[in-house]
N, C-alpha and C positions, 0 to 999 in steps of 0.2 A: 504494500500500500504506500501511498504518498499523499502529501497535501498539495492542493492546487487552488488558485484564486480564480473563481468563475464569475463572469458577468452573467447574471440571470435576467437582468432588465436594465434600463437606463438608471444610473445612479445607484446600482445595487451590486455589491460584491459579496460572494459567499465563499468562505474557506471550507473546502470539501476534502474528505478522505476519499481517494479514488484509487483505482487499480494502477499500479506502476506499469507503464507501457513496456512492451517487449520489442526489441529492434528487429526489423525485417532483415533478410540476408545481407543487404548492402547498406544497412543503417548502423548508427551508433546510439547507445543510450547514454545521455549526458546528464550528470549531476549538475544542476544549475547553481552556480555559486555567486553570480551577480547578474542583475538585469536592470537596465535603465528604464525609466518611465518616460515614454515618448508622448508628444502631443497627439499622435495618432491613437495611442491607447486612451488618452483623455477624450478624444472625439467618440471613440467606441463607448466609453463610460457614460458620456452625457447623452448619447443617442444622436449626435449631429452627424455621425458617420454610420451609414446603414450596415448592420451586421446581423447575423442570425444568432440570437441568444438561445441557449446558453453557449458561451465560448470562453476559452482561456486566452487572454491577450498576453503581450510581452514578446518583444522581438529584438531587443538589444542586449545580448547575453553572452556569457562565457562560463565554462565549467570544466569538469573532469570526466573523462570517459569511464563509465561505470560498467558497461558491457558492450560487446561487439556482435554484429550479425554473423551468421554462419559463413558468409562468403567474404568477410573482411580480413585482409592480411596487412593492410598498410597502417592500421592503428591497433593499439592494445589498451587494456584497462590501465588507468592511471595517466594516460596522455592528457595534457592540458590544452584546451582549444577555445577559440572564439567561434561563434556561430553566425553564419550568414543565413537569415531567415527566408530569403527569396529562392524558391525552387523552380527553375525554368523547365520547360518541356524538352529543350535542346533539339527540337525537330522543326519548329516553325521558322519562317524567314528571318524574323527579328533575332532569334537565338543564333541562327547560323551566321548572322552578320555581326555578332559580338555585342548585340544590344539586348541581352537577356532580360533586362528590366522591363522591356516592352513585349515580352513573351505573350503570345496570344492566349496561353492557357497557364498563366503564372499562378503558382501556389505560394502562400506565405505562412510561415510558422508564427502565428500570433499577430501578424501585421495586416496591412491593407492590400488586397489583390483580388483577382477574379475568384480564386479558391482560398479559403482560410482554414487552417488546421490549428489545433490547440498549441498555444505558445509557451513561453518560458517563465511566466509567473506561476511556477510549479517547482517542486523539488527535483523532478526529472523530466526530460523530453527526449524523443527520438528524432534523429537528424540524419539525412543522407550523408554518406562519406564525402561527397563533393561539396558539401556546404559548411565545412569547417576548415580553419587554418590553425596550425600549431602555434602556440604562443610562448613556448619555452618557459622562462622564469617570470614572464610579465605577470603582474598581479591581475586578478580577475576583474576588479573594478575598472582598471585601465583598459583591459582587453574588451570589455563590454562596449567601449566606445567605438569599436571597429565598424559596427553597422551604421550609426549616424555619421561617422567620419567618412565612410564609403559613399554615403549619399551626398555629402558635401563635396567630396572629390569629383563625383559624377557631375554635380552642378557646375563646378569650376571648369571642368572639361568642356561643358556645353558652350561656354563663352569664349573659348580659345584665348585665355589670358596670356598677354605678352608681358615680359618683365618690364617693370617700371610704370605700368598703366595705373591710372587713377580709378579707384573703386569706391562706391558708396554702398554700405549695407544698411538697409532700413529694417530695424527691429533688433533689439539687443537681448532677446531671450537666449535660451541655451543654444539654439541653432545659429542665431546671429553671432554669438560669441565664438562658436566653433568655426563659423565662416571667417571671421576676422583672423583667428589664429592660422587657419589653413591658407588664407590669402597671403598672409605675411610669409609663410613657409614657401608658398608657390611663386613668390617674386613680385607681388603687387608693389607699386611704388608708393603712392599716397592712399591711405585707407581712411574713410570717414564713416563713422557710425552715427545713425540717427535713432535716438531712443529717448522716450519721455521720462523714464525712471532714472534718477540721479545715480543711484547705486549701480545700476547696470552700465551707465555711461562710464563710471569709474572703473568697473571691471574691464570694459572694452578698451579703455586706454591702456590698462595694464596688460591686456592680451595682445596688443599690437596695433590698435587704431592710432592714427596720427592726430585725428580730431574727433570729438564727440559733440554732437549738437542736440539741442532739445527741441523737437518739433512742436511742442506746446508753447514754446516761447516765441519763435519766429518761423516763418514758412521755410522749410528746408530747400524748396526749389528756388528761393531767392538768396538764402544765406550761403548754401554750399558752393554754387558757381562763383560767388564773390570770394570764397575762401580758397578754392583750389583750381578754378578755371574749368575747362571742359572735363566732363566725366566720361571715361571710357566704358565703364561697366557699372550698372546700378542693379543691385540684388535685393529683391523684395523677400523678406524672411518672416512675414507676419501672416499673410493670407487674406488680407482685406482688399476689396476692390479699390478703395480710395488710396491705399498705399501702393498698390500696383500702378495706378495712374500717376502717383507721385514719382515712383521710380522711373517710369517712362519719360516723364517730364524732365527729369534730371539728366537723362542720357543725352550726351552730346552727339554731334555729327560723326558718323562712322562707329557709333557706340552700340552696346548690347544691353538690353534689359532682360534680367533673368527672373522668372517667376518661380521662386523656390518654396515660399510658404504655401500651405494648403488652403486654397480658397473654397468658399461654399460651392457646391455642385451647380447651383443655378445662378451664380454670379456672372455679371457681364461688365465690361469696361468699354469706353469709347477711345479709339485711337485714330489719328489722322493718317490715312494711307498716303497722302502727299508727303508728309514728313518722312515716312518710311522710304518712299521713292527718292525724294530730293536730297535727303541727308544720309541715305543708306544706313538707316538705323534698323536694328534687329530686335525682335522680341522672341525669346526662347523659354522653354520650360525645362524642368528637371524632375524626374520621378525616380525615386528609389535608388538602387545601386546595382552594380554588376559584379560578377566574380572577380574581375580585374580590379575594380576600385576597392573592393573589400580587401583583397590581398595587399594592395598599396596602403590601405589604411592601417593594417596590422604592422606593416613595415615602419610607417611614420610613428606609430605608438611605441613600437619596440625600441626605436631610436630616440625617444624622448622629444619628438618634435611638437607634441601637443601637451599643454599644461592642464591635465585633468583636475588637479587639486583646486584650481581656481574656479572650476565650473561646478563641481559637486557641492551642493549646499545642504542637502538633507538625505538621511539614510534610514531605511526602515526594514523590518522583518516582513514576511509575506502577509501576516495578519493585519498590518497597517497600510496596505495598499490603498484603501479608500481614503485614508488621511492624506496620502501623497496626491491623489487626484483632487481632493478638496483644496489643498494648498496651491496646486497648479491652476485651478479655476479662479482662485483669488490672486493669482500672479505673485505668489510669495516664493522667493528664492529662484534658483536656476535649476540645475539638474537634480532629480530625485533618483536615488538608487535603492533597489530592493534586493535583499539577500535571502532567497527562499530556503536555504539550508542553515540559516543562522540559528 
């Protein structure tokens, strides 16, 4: 038996004793030692993202191999791994072109996808052998960042960042802060963070932003160009139509606007097609991660390129997952971590 945190309805988490899963021939049984709480998990909890209840969320995780399937030779009990929750079909056109995140039949372990299976807010989870990366001596909390960092790397890949370019990040929550750090590591020149919460602006400056502006004080579309000139890349990390419009307004000629935050499914924004034509401005999206960006994320974490300690503000046992969600709804703190086997 094992304990799992199950969403039974919106705003309802039940800690259940359930059967420990048995790995299929090409799967591993992973003891989950750390799992980050993602905004996607929060959307599932609040009901703003449609999922079929009951379900076990949690998709930013790392742990130890507890058992191996009958056909597994490459891993053994005791191996320490980070888990990529996105399981592609490996047969569709998107998969064959290296864009597994756009798989026509994508399955997610506890995350958002066409198919969702139980995730990592549980003491154990089964995972295909192609969905783990060895982490050596890297601590589990840090290794659990591989999934969100892989998503961030995928997003930065979409805008073809060139060394020295000027980048604006709108939104200084966890993902916004992770974007700032990764942009600095990836060679961005000037980085500006737009964030209304003073404490988050302070974290952003520590994380690598050169400037942090308060959008509640002055209009960023007026302040930022005066501060840094033309903006090459504007990244929206909130998911609101108004901030997507703001990011696009900030993007200079030849620049790229990246929609990274998760907008409402029915949201729309107005864009000028003439501006896209005459100034060669681009609007691109970024969804999830690929096996490639996940592997690169593990490498960055293993080499200390990302400061995890600055980002983790709250830690919980499995039984307090609902408290973590409530704090996120109230916008308290940054990254919430859950330790299912604590």
